[in-house]
C-alpha positions, 0 to 999 in steps of 0.5 A, a space after each residue: 144403158 143406165 140403171 134408170 132405163 131398165 124395165 125392171 127398175 127397181 126390182 133388178 137383180 145382180 151378181 154378187 160375185 161380180 159386184 163385191 169385189 168392185 165394192 171392196 175395191 172402192 171401200 179400200 180406195 175410199 179409205 186411202 183418200 180419207 187417209 191422205 185427207 187427214 194427213 193434210 189437215 192443214 189444207 182441209 177446206 181446199 181439199 174438200 173443195 177440190 174433191 167436191 169440184 172433181 166429183 162434179 166434173 167427173 159425174 158430168 163426164 159420166 153424163 157426157 155433158 161438158 163444163 
C-alpha cells in the first residue's frame, strides 16, 4: 500500500528507530555518489543525463510501468 493510499494521510506516524537507519544509509550513499560525480567532472553533463535517466527508469519500475 502506498503512502497516498493510507486512510490517515497526511496524519500518519512512523517508527523513527526503523526510519532513521535507512535515512542515514541513504544520505551516506548520496554523499558517495556526489563524491564520484565530482571526481569525474569532465563528463559532468553526461553523468547528469545518465543519473536523470536512471531515476526515470527506477521510478517507473516502482510504479510498475514499462518504458
